[in-house]
N, C-alpha and C positions, 0 to 999 in steps of 0.2 A: 149352538150359536144361531140366533135368528139371522137370516140372510135375505137381502134383496139384491137382485142382479140386474144390471142394465140390459142384459141380453134376454131377459124374460119378457114375454108379450102380455103378461097379465096387467090389469089396471093399476094406476098409480096408488101407492100406499098412502095412508094418512100421515102427513108430515108435521113435524114440530115447527111451530112458528119461530122465526129467527130470534126474536128478542125474548121469547119464553125460554130459549136455550141458555140465556145469560144466567139463569138461576143455578145451573150446574157447571157452567164454564167460567164464571167470574173469577174464582180463585186461580184457575189456570191462566186466564188472560192477564190477571194482575201480576203473576210471576213473570209472564212473557214481557209485559210492559216494563217492569222494574229492571229486568236484565238488559233490556234494549235501551232504556233511557239513562241508566246509571252512568254518570261521567261521560256523556255522549261526546262532548266537545274535545276530550283529551284521550279517548281510547277508541280508535287509534289516534295518535298525535298528528298534528298537521293535516294535510289533505293529499289524497291520491290525485294525480293530474287529471283524471277523468272527473273526479268529484269537483275539482276546481273549475274545470271547463263547464260542467253542467251548472254549477252554482252561478258563475258569471253570466252565462247566456240566459239562465232563468231570470236573473236580476235585470238584465237588459230588457227582456220581454215584459217583466212586471212593470217597469218604469216607462218603456217607450213602445211596446208592442213590436219591437224589432230585436233580432238576435245581434251578437257582437259585430257581425259583418254588415249590419244595416238591412237585413232581409226582413220584410214585413211578415209576421206570423208564419214562419216556416212550417211546412207540414211534413214533407217527405224526409228531410234531413236538415240539420244545420251544419255548416262547414266546421265549426269549432276551431281547433288548432290545426286543421288540415286533413285529418283522417275522417272527419264526419262524426256527428252526434245524432243519435236517434232522438226524436222530438217529444215522445210521450212523457218522459220524465221531466223534461223542461217545463211543460205546461202544468204538471202536477206540482212541481217544486216552486213555480213562480209565485203563487200566493204566499208561501211561507217566507221566501226571501224578500218579497215585496213588503210584507208587514214587519218582519223581524230584522230585516237587513241581511246582507250576504255573509252571515256568520256560519261557522262550522256547524253549530247546533241547528240552524235553520236548514242548511243544506242536507243534513242527515235525518231530520225529523220525518220527512215523508217515508223514508225507508223503515223507520220505527213503526209508524202507523200501519204501513203495508204489512210489516212483519207480524204485528199483533193480529191484524185482520186475517192473515193467512192461517194463523193458529186456529182462529174461529172457523174459517172455511173448511179446514181439514177435519174438524170435529164433525161437520155435516157430511163430508165425503165418506168418512169412516162409518157413520151412522147409515148413510144411504147404501153403501156397499154391503154392510154387515149389520151392526146394531149399535146402540148407544155406547156400550162398553168399549167397542173398538174405536168409536169416535173420540171418547174421552181419553183413552190410552194414547191414541195418535196425537191428539192436541197437547197432552201433557209432555210427550216425548219431543214434539216439535218446539214447545215453549223453552225447553232447556237444551235444544240441539246445538252443539258447537258450530256446525255448518250453517244452520239458519241464523244463529245469533250474529255471526260475522256478516252474512248477507244483509241483515237488517240494520246494521250500525254504520252505514256509510251512504254517500250520495252517488254511487255508481249507477249506470243504466241497468245493471243486472239486479239491483235491489228490488225492482218490481217483478222480476221474472217468476219467482215462486208464487207470488200473489196472483199474477195473471194466469199461470198454469192452473192453480187451484180453482180460480173463479171459472175458467172455461170448462174444466172437468166437472165441477159441481153442476153447472148449467147443462152439460151433456147428459149427466146422470139423471137430471130432473126433467129432461125433455120428453114429454108424453103427448105433445101435439105439435102441429106444424107452426103454430103461433109462438110457442116457447122455443122451437127450433130456430125461428127467425131471430129472436132475441139472442140466443146463444151464439148463432153464427155471426151476428153483428158485433158482439163482444169479442169473439175470436178474431174477427177482422181488425178491430181496433187494437187488440193486443199485439198484432204484427207490427205496429208502429213503435213498439218498445225495443228492448235490447236486441241487437242483431241476431243473436243465437235463436231467439224465439221464431224468427222468420224462417229458419230451417227446421227447428224442432217441431213446431206445431203441425205443419203439413205432413211431415214424416209420421208423426204420431197418429194423425187422422187416417193416413193411408194404412197404418198398422192395425187400426181398430175398426176399419170400415166393415169387416165381415161380422163383427159383433153387432154393429148397427144395421146390418143388411136387412133384418126383418122390419126395421122402421124406415122403409124406403122414402115415404113422403117426408118424414122428419129429416132424414139425411139430406134429401134434395133441398129442402128449405134452409137447412144449416149451411150447406155449401154455397147456395145462391147468395144468402145474406153476407157470408164471409167474403165472397168474391166481390160483391158490390162495394163493400166498405174498403177492402184492401186493393181494389183495382188501381187506384192512382199509385200506390206503393209498388205494386207489381210492375206497372209500366215504367216507373222511375228506376226500379232496380235493373231492368233490362237495358235502359238507354241513358242512364245518368252515371258517369264513371265514378262519381263520389260515393254512390251507394254500393259500388262494387269494390271500392278500394281496400277496406279492412280485410275482406275475405281474400282478395288477390295477393295481399302482402304475406299471408300466413298459410296458404294452401299447404297441406301435408306432403304433397308431391312436388317434384321438379318439372319444369316445362318439358324436359327431354324424356321423362318417364313414359313407358308404354302403359297401355290400359291395365294390363295384368299387374304391373308394378304399383300403379296408383291404387288399384283395388286392394293389394296386399298391405300397403301402407295405411289405408283407411281401416281395414280389418284389424290391424295390429293395435290400433288405438282403443279398441273395444274392451278387451279383457281387463286392463288396469282399473277400469271403473268399478269392478267388482272385487278387486284385490284387497287383501288385508292392509297393504302398505298405504293405499289411498284412503280407505274407509276408516281404519283404526289406528294407524301408526303415525303418519305425518301429513296426510292430505296433499294438497297442491304444494309444490316446492317453491313457488313464487313467494317471497317474503311479504308481499302485499296481501296475499290471499291465504297463506298457510295458517293452520291452527297453532296454538301455543306449543312449544317444544314438549315432546312426550305425549302428545294427544293427537288423535285423528279427528275426522268429522263426525264419528259416532262413538259412543261409549262401548267398551268391550262387553258389558252386560247385554247389549243388544244382539251380539253375534248369535247366541242360541235362539234368540227370537226370530232372527232372519231365517235361520234354518227351519225352525218350526213353521214360520209363516210360508216359506217356500213349499214345504210339503203340503200344507193345507190350502194355500191360496191358489197355487197353479192348478190345483184339481177342482177348486170350487168357484173361482172368480176369473174368468177369462180377461175381463177388463183390467183388473189390477195386475194380472200377470203380464199383459201386454205393456202396461204402463212401466212396470219394473224393467222389462227387457229393453224397452225403447228409450229409457231415460238418457243414455249417453249419446243419442243420435246426433245432436248438434255439435258434439265435440270430436267427431270422427274425421272431419275433413280439413281441419286446421292444425298446424303444428303447435306443440307446447312441450316442455321437458317432461311433464307428467300429465296425468288426467287433469283437465281444467275445471276448477271448482265453479266458475261462473257459467260456462257453457253447459256444464253438467248439472246445473241447479235444479232441474226437475227431479233429480234423484233424491233430494232431501225430502220431498213429499212422498214419492213412490216408495222409498225404502222405509220411511217412518210408518207409513200405512202397513207395509209388509210386516214390520216388527210388531205393530199393535195387534194385527190379526194373529201373529204367532203367539203373543203374550196371552191373549184370550183363549186360544186353542190349548195352551199349556194349562191355564187356570181351570179349564173345563175337564182336565183329567182328575176326576174326583179324588182318587186315592193319593195323588201326589200334589193336590192343590195347595195344602198348607206348607209343606217343605219347599215347594217351588216358589211360592209367594215370599217366604222368609228369605231364602237365598237371594232372590232377585232384588228384594227391597234393601238388604244389607249391601249387596254388591253395587247397586245403583247409587245408594247414598254415599258410599266411599268414593266412587268415581266423580260424582257431581260436586261433592265437597272439595275434592282435590282440583277439579277443573276450574271452578268459578274464580277463586283467587289467582290461579295461574293465568287465566285469561286477562283479568283486569290489571295484573301487575306486569305481565310480559309486554303487553302492547304499549306500556308506558316506559319500560326499563330496558327493552331489548334494542341495542344499537341498530340492528338490521331493520327493525320495524321503524325506528326513528328516521333512518335514512330513506326508507322506501316511501314515507309520507312527507319527506322534506320538512320535517318539523322545525329544524333550526332556522330556515328562511322565514317560516311563518312567525316564529318568535321574534326575529329581527324586525320584520315588517310591523308587528304589533307595537314594538318599541318606537318605530318611526312614525306611526300613524298620528299621534298628537303633536309631532314636531315637524311634519313635512313642510309646513309653510316657512320654516326657518332657512331652507336651503334653496339655492338656485338650480342645482342639478343633483341628481341621485344616480350613483353608479351601483349596479347590482350584479353580483356574480352569476354566471350561467354554468359554472363548473359543477358537475354532479347534481344538476337541478333541472328538472323538466318544466319548460315553459314558465319561467319566473314572472313574466309579465302578468299572467292570469292571476297568480297568487298576490301580486302587488295590487291589482285592481280590487280583489276581494277584501284584503286586509285593510286597505285604505278607504273602503266603501266609495270607490271612485264613481262620480256621477256618470251614468251611461251617456248622457248627451254631451258631456265634456269629452268623453272618450271618442265619440263620433267626430267631434270638432277638432281634436288634437291632431297635429301632424304625426304620422306614424311611418316607420320603416319596417317592412317585413322581408324576410328571406324565405325562399322556397327550396325544398330539397334537403339533403343531408347537412348537418351542422359541420363546422370545421373539424371536429374530432371524429366525424364519420357516423355519429349516432343519430337517432330519431329520423331515420330516412323517410322521405316523402311526407314530411310534415312542414307546416309553416311556422317559423319562429320569429318573434318580435325583437328587433334590435333596439328600437326606441319608440317612445310616445311621450309627448309633452316634455317634461324635464327628466324623465326616467330613461336611463340607458343601460343596456345589458351587455355584459362583457363576454362576447363570443370570439375567441381566437383573434384573428386579424382585425376584426371590428373594434376590439378594445383600443388599439393604437389610434384608430381614426377618431373614436369618441374623445379620447384624451387630447389629441392634437387640436380638434375643433374647439374644445373648451379653452385651451391655452392660447389660441390665436383669435378669439372672438372680440378682443379689444376691451374687455372689462374683467374685473376680478369676480370670480364666482365662488360662493361658499358651497362646498361640495360634501355630500355624505356618501360614504362608500360602505357597502355591505359585501364583504369579501370572504373568501376562504383564507385561512391563516397563511400568511406569506405572500398572498397574491398581490401583484403590483409592486412588490419589493419596498424600497424606501419611500416611494410615492404615497404609500398608505399611511405612513407614520405610526404613531402609537394608538392602539384601539381605545376608544372611549367605553366600549363594552365588548365583552367576550361571551360567546355562547358555547356551552358544552353539551355533548351527547350523554346518554345515561351511563356510559362507561367512564366518564370523566375526561374525555378527549375534547380538545378545542376543535370545533367544526366551523365556527363563523366569527368574523371580526366585524365590528361596527366602528368605522373610522371617520374622522372629520378632516377637511383640508381646504385649501384655497388654490384655484387654478385660474 
């Protein structure tokens, strides 16, 4: 196998021009694009709450240059629904929702584009570290990767994480002068304005690989200087702005009373699961929002022997990729989660895919075993891929847990309401088993941001009446929309009943909510299991 290593001091190799590479990568990129675009608005159904918040704030920026709280062009963070939103994705997403509207498709389209671009970048990384064969194998595996497919098909902040990691690493590998190092460092600094986990992962990764770069002292100094200049405002804000610290502080893996030794042990305990069969091959992240389809992990089983072969070969031949693989979980060690976290651990989808690709080519290079190995792997891979693809696209539409995790029933009800909203004087919307329903309302109704700014609004801070969503801000009402949170429900109804005029009211409720006051539903919404999960009722108050 022909190899090029970033740790070598020899002159730069002749490189393939980016668009010339399209001749060999186009079929792979086409497969990646089809898998990521297919039925994008409905798989997953509805929207995750972070997707919704990103979409609404991006729409506000596109139309007014202000986020939902009226902050002009936020840089360090946007408050979002109280826990904070990193801003890089908002600016990437703004042109899409500005042109196409705040639809599910527009909110997720940037992730699709970033996902396909990441497949392309991984081809160049594999080629830079080893040769074209490794690059093509890595790109092909990433194109069909269950882990990367899920990361590419939604509007969460983490959707850009693999792309940014791949871009920074490729620029690092191609840094052969201080001028290139300045560009690479500036891109790395910009990347830190993305998903919160990259702000921890990238510095730790750079510290872990600094000895590989040590022979390039001038380039290393230029890289760090450029990164520091670009990221300096974010570093300052992180130290002194409580909002930028909130997400981490809410989920530290340790308790405030823990000793240093206990904290270190808890951090260390989160490392091994990232390399376990359970996370990689059996079930992945146990959160229903992020988990792969039932019976699948984040990687196919045919890749397990490739990981082993790659480990034997790579950790002896490429210090850079070895460090990348070992450090991939770094951002997920300090915060609690019931399992390894698929979003904080997203660099692993690139690192482990490159490892498997190198292992594949190492096995293929065993001349006497080349043909039987190729046949076995091709059959094995085909069986797993053919089984996975329909499972993915069916389960994300038909699994009640997925349906609930993305609040799909409320989105369906709001789409029904959208063309009829002018017929009602007031709209009451359930907040039971629903995270931040006001953001979902704003999106599905394509609510004008300037009208949102002008409307009277009532927000509550802190935990909800049922004790959930701690330390977030939740909207009780805006304009004619009212959300039914515990004791606030009685106040909303009482205010409508005593305002001195009859109001035509639409109610979007959980079955049986509000009792006789709800009346007979004009529409019922069912989850994939056939259970009633939402009523749409009309009444007068």
